[in-house]
N, C-alpha and C positions, 0 to 999 in steps of 0.2 A: 403432422409429420414427422417422425420421429428422426435423429440425427444419421440414422444406418439407411432410412429412405433417400436422404437427401444427400447423401455424402458423394464427393466429387469423385469421379472416376477416372482415376489417373493409372489403369493399369496398361493403357497404352504408350504409357512416358517411361523414360527411367524414372528411377526413384533416388534420391539424393541419400535421405534420412528417413526411417521407417520405426514407430513405434508398431507394438503386436501386442496388444492385452497388457499394457502396461500399469502395475499397481504397487501401492506404497502405504506403506502404514505407520505412524507413529505411536507410540505408547497405545497401541490397540485401536487410535483412531485412524481409521482408512482417509486417508487425503486425496490418494489418486484410485479410481477404479476401472480396471479395464480401458484402458485408453488405448484406441488406436486410429494411427495418424501418417500418411502419407506426405514428405515435402518432396515435390519433382524439382530438379534443376530449373535455373531460370525462372522462378516464379517466389512471389511476395506473398507468405501465407502471415495473415495478423491473428494473432491470437487475444480474444479479450474475454475477460472474465471480472468477477466484484472481486473484493478483499477476501481473503482466505478460499478462493475457488480451486486452488491447487496451481495455478500459474510458476508462482517460485519453486514448487517442487519438481513439475516436469522440467523444468530450465535447467535446473540442477542435475538430474536423469541425463539430461543430454551433455552436461558441459562437465562429466564424470564427477561430482561430487557426493551425490546419493549413489550409492552402488547396490544396498540392501535392499531392491527392488523385484518384483515379479514382473514375469512377461519379457520381451526381447525388445532390443535397438539393432536396426540393422541399419549397417553402412554400405551404400551403393548395392542392395540386396543381398550382403553377406551381414551375417549375426555379428556383433561387435562386442568387445569386452570394455566397457566404458569405466575401467578402474579407478581412474585419476583423472584430473584435468588435464596434464599433461598427454594421458591417452588420448583424450577427445581430443585434444589439437593436432595430434598424430594423425589421427584419422581424418582432419578437415574439418572439426566444428570449433568454431571459434565463438565465442559469449563475450558482449558486452554488457555489463551486470549494472543493476539502477545505482547500487551503491558505487559511486565512483572512486572514493578513498580506496576500494579493495583492489585497485585496478593499477596504482601507481607506487614505484618503490621512494619513498623521501630519503633524500641523503645524495641520490643519482640527479644527474643534470636531465636536462629535458630531451637530449639528444640520448642519452645514455637509457631512458626509460622506453623512447621509441625502437630501438634495437636490443631490449630486454630478452626478449625472447630468443633472439640469437647468441647472445652473451649468455645468457642461461644452457642453453645447447650445445656450446662450443666444447668440444673436447681440449684436454690439454690444457694451455694456459688461458685463462676465460678474460683476460685483459688485452682486449685487442688497441691496438695501436689509437689515439687518439681522434687523428686525423680520418682515418678511416672509418670509427664511429661517425665522427662529424657529416661525413661522405655518404653514408647510409643512410642516417637519420635524414638527409638535405632528400633522398631519393623517398623516403616513405612519407616524409611529409608534405610532397609533391605530390602523392598520390590524392590527398584531397584538397591538394590547393592551398593549403594553409599560409605560406606566403612568410614564414618565421624566418628571422633572420639567425646569421649566426651565433649573435649575440644572445638572442633567446635559448637557442638549443643549447650555449654552454651554461645557463642559469638553473641554479636547483630547480626540481619540479616543481616544490613547496611554491614558490612564486607565482607559478600559473594560477589562474582566475579556474572556477569548478567547470566555466564550458571548454576552455581552453584544455582543461584537464580529461574531459570528456572527448573531444575529438582528438587528441593524442592517442587515448586507446583503443578508437576506433580506427585510427590510422596503424597504428600496431595490429589490430586483428586484419586488417585486409591485407597489410603487406604479406601474407602469408597465401594469399589468394586460397580464401576455404572455400569446402564444399558445402557448406552450412553455416551461415552468418545468424546468429540469434542477438536481435539488439533488444534491451529490457528497457522501456521507457527510455527510449534514446534522446529526447527532447525535452525532456523535464528540467535539463539545466541549459538549454541553447535558448540565445534569443532568435526572434522571427528569420532575421538575415543567417543565422546560423543553420536552423534548421530547416532552411529553404536548400542552401549547401547542401545536407546532408539529405535531403528529399531527392535531388538530382543525382547523388553519388548511390543511392540506393536504387535506383531507376537505370544507371548504370550498371551495375553488380548485375540485376536482372538481366538487361541483355547479354552481359558476360557470362551469362549461363550460372550463376551464383545463386542458391538458395536462400532466400531470407523466410526468417520466423520472425515475425515485427510484433512484440508484445506492448501494447498502449491501450489507455482509458481515453484516448483524444478520439475522438470516432471520426472528426475530420479529415485527419491526417489517413487513418485509413481507407476512408474512402477515396482521397486520392491516390495513395500509392499501392493499396494489397489487390491482388489477382483474385484473391480468396480467403475468407474469413473463417473459423471456426470457435466454436464460444465453449466454454468450460465455467460449468457451476457443479460447486460441490464435490468435486473430484470427478466427475462423468463428462464426457461431450454433449450438450445438449442442442448445437446445430453446427452446418458447413454451407457455407453457399459460395456461389462464385460470383462475380461483377455480373449485372448491377444488384447490392445489395437491397435486401428488405431490413432497414432497420428498426422499424418497430417489432419484425420476429427475432432479429437478434437481440433486442433489448429485453424482448421477455422472455427468452432464454437464459439471459443474463442475469436479470433481475427480478424476473417475476415467474417463474415457475412455482405451481402451487406447492406450498408442504403439506405436510402431514397437518390434521386438525392442532393447531395451538391454542393459548390462552385467547378469550373472545377478546377483540380488540374494543376498547372502550366506546359508547354514544354518548356524547356531548350534548346536553341543552342548549338553548340559547344563551343561558346565562354564562358569564365568564369572570374569570377571579380578575381582583386587582393584579395591577401593572407591578411586576417586582422589578422586570430589570428592564431599562427600555434604552436602543440603539437608536439615534438620531442621526443622519448624515455622514454615516461611517462610510469611508472607502477601503473595502478589501484589498481592491488591484487600483493602482495608478490608471486613468484613463476609462474607468468603468464608471457606471451609475452609481451613487452614495446608496447605503443599505439603511431601511427602517426597520426595525423589529423590535418587537414588544413580547416579552416572556411573562406568563401569567400565572400568580397561585394557582395549584390545583391543576395546572396542566402538564403534561407532558409534551413537549412541539418537538418535532421529528423534522430535522433538514435532510434533504435527501438531493445527492449531485454525485458526478463521475468526478474522477481526479482533477485537479485543478477549478473544482467550481468554488474555492474560499472555504468547504468547511474547517479545514484544520488552522487557517487564518483567525476565523472567526472564533475558534476555541480558544486558539493561544491568546487572541486581542484580549478577550474578556477575561485572562488568567493573568494578566500582565508578563506574560513570556515574551509575548511581541507587540507592544502596545501600538493603538492605532493611531496612525497618522492625522487623522482629522476625523472632524463630527464630534459628537458627547452623547457619554452613557450617563444613564442614571440607573440606581439601586433605592429602591422603595422612596424614591423622588427624591433624592440627593444624589449630588453629584459623585459620579465614579469614575476613577482614573486611575487604576492600579499601573503601577510601573515596574511591579517585579511580582512572581509570584506570593511572595508572603504577604504582600498587599492584599491580594484577594483571598488568601487565608483567612486573614483576621477579617475581613471584610463575610467571610462566609460564602464566597464563590469558590466549588471545589472543580476540579479538572481530571478526570479520568483519560489520560492521554490515550492517543493514538497507536503509539510502538511501548507495549509493557515493557519490553526491555530494557530498548535504550532508555526510556524517560521515566519509570515506574519504579522496576523491582532493582532489589540490591542482592546480587549474588553471595550464597553464603550465608546470609541473613536468615533468622527462622520469622514464619507465618507473624507471629506477634511484632517482633525487631519491624519488619517491613510496614505494617499496617499502624503501627506509634509513628513511624518516622518525621510526619508533620506535626507531631501531638509532643513533642518531648517535651517543650516546657510546662506544660500542662500535668504531664507525669512527673516531673523532676523537683527536687527538692536539694537546695545547696549544691545544684550541680548533677546530682546522681538521682538516675533514673529509677523509680520505684517498680521494682519488676512484676511484683504482684498485681499490680494496677496495668501494666504492659501485657502480662498473660493473661488477664481478666478480659483484657480487648480483645485479644487474640480469639480466646474461647467463644468470646460473644458474636465476633463475626465469623468463625465455623460454625457455630449453631445458625444464626440469620440467615447465612446466604447456601448452607447445605455443603461446605468446603470439603472436600475429599481428601482429609490430610491424618495420620498418626496421631499427632496435637498439634498444639500453639507454636512448641519450638521446632517442628520439621523443617528443613531448608525449604526456602521457594523451589529449588532445582530438583525437590524429590516430588512435585507436585506436576501434574496433568498440565494442558494448556490454558484448559476450561477453566481448573480449580486455581492456577496463577490468573487468571483474570478477576475469577470472584474477588482475590484476595486484593488487587487493585481498586476494584469497585469498594471492597469492605472497608478498606482505609479511609475513601473519602466519607463513606458512612458514620464513621466512629466516633465523629462529631457532626451532629444534625447540620446541613447546610441549607441556606437559603436557597442558595440558585445551585443545583447539581449539572454539570457538561459532562456527557459522554461522548467521545472522539472513537468510533468505530470499535463499540464497547463490545460486539459478539465476533471480531475476527479470531477466526482460528479457534472457535467453542462449538461445542455440540447443543443440539437441540435441547440438552436438560440444562445445560448450563445457559444456556440464551433464556429459557421461560423463567430459572431462578433468577438472574440479575434485571428483567423485565419488570416481573413481580415485585421486586425490591424497589424498582425505580417507581413504578407506579404506587407502590405504598406512601414513600417518601411525599410524592406529590399530594397526595391524600391529607397528608398531614399539614399541608398550605404550604408547601417547597415549590421552587419552578424549576422542571428539568428539562434540559436540552440536549437530545441524541441526535448526533450526526453520523450519518451511515451513506455507502453508494448502493446498498441493499433495499430495494423498494419493500420488499416482504418483511424484511427487520424493522422497517420504520412503521408500516402500516400494522404491524401486531403489536405496537406498545403506544402508537402515539393519537392522541385527541384532534392534533391539528398536524397537518402536513404542511410545508415548505419547501418549494424546489428551487435551489439554487444553481447557478451556472454563470461563471466568471465573475462571482462576486456580485451578483444580480439575484434579484429574486424575481422568478418566472412562474409562482403561483405559489398561494398561501389560502390554504381550506381547511375545514373542518368535516367529520363524517361523511357523508354520502357525495359531498361535493370533492373529495379528496380521494376517488376510488381508484383501483388499480392501474385500469385503462387509461384513466385522466392524466397521471402521473406519469408513466409511462410514455404517452404522447409529447407530454411536455418538454420532458426530457430531451425526447428526440429531436422536438421542433428547436432547443435551445442549443445544439451542437453548431 
């Protein structure tokens, strides 16, 4: 059944915010395509989607960040020009973004941050009396029953922990009594107690007639809170349900919609290569069962799981960025305990990180410079980089991975997202690794780039390396991996090869582990 056939009928009720055929593209790549959605007052609509589905773009359109889009946004039935975040807020659309740091103002007190929007919009003298700021801050934080003392309200906001910063941003958003509140992964930094407080508040907002767009990978939260769920995949809506939810259908729409024919998935025989990397008794999360996992030569192991499954914790632990607190790891039969990424690199363990912009690419640097960065010592003599060798490394990566660039001197900003990702992957193939870890390697890349990266990973495995691919997308994993591991809350729920790891079984395992 298509999303249109299943679409929720909201014509009989008022609509808080609507999207009509909203589309958006970046650099010629379509990110959203003809998305239409009505959000009714007093409803909690959950938005699901794997990484790269277009959720962030949709949120930024509603928040007034992205303005150059097709289609139309309507507020209370009237066309709305959301030309800036301020314009969106003035129309009653408040967004609590996933990146908490974007919502606080360092150098101001907790109280001043709570009343910041009122300070920013005040005409004339923006400096309100400190006593009035404190009194208003007390009112705002009382809305969430935060129980913050005056002493805490007078502190610099940077002294707050991450969870308290998230609660501050939420309290500030609610102080305006919005028409639509967008919550983007709102519990990612909250404890169980704080999350329960948030759930109670969301239910109260619904009862008060506020529309809520709730974006989360945590299906248990959605099942408890949402009246309706919509699924976004590859920029289009693929499912639309009201309670009770059919989770198998939702997960299939989110993770396993059939792609056009891609490279054939490898079929393994009963023989397996030698263990290259072995994990024994490793805890990814406190209070969860220990993890045992062997990565073998000549194999691509795909680990699939939703947000919070432990994929990134596994990758960063193996790379020495966040060492495992317990358990032991062996590399080629010898103890392996990297305390920092440089230890991992020397041992031949390379990581393509989840966030290429924050953790991999250096803005303003050329393709060749970005690729050579971890290996400057081998390219240098007497402290000077051999630019001829560096350029040759860049050209080799461009040729091997089909990077579309003017030449190796092109800055990474000149490249499309998919070609930037190829540069990051190419960096870690510049010196042949013993273990290659790819954390969400296909995020934001088109199918052509995905195939090129996948072929290179498989070629590396054929040369005897162990390759670990971590992704929230079932199809991505099934396309490339010999073996599929389903991870949930740091624990293995499925570990299978070939026909034992067929799509339906993987999806059902993910659904059952929620």
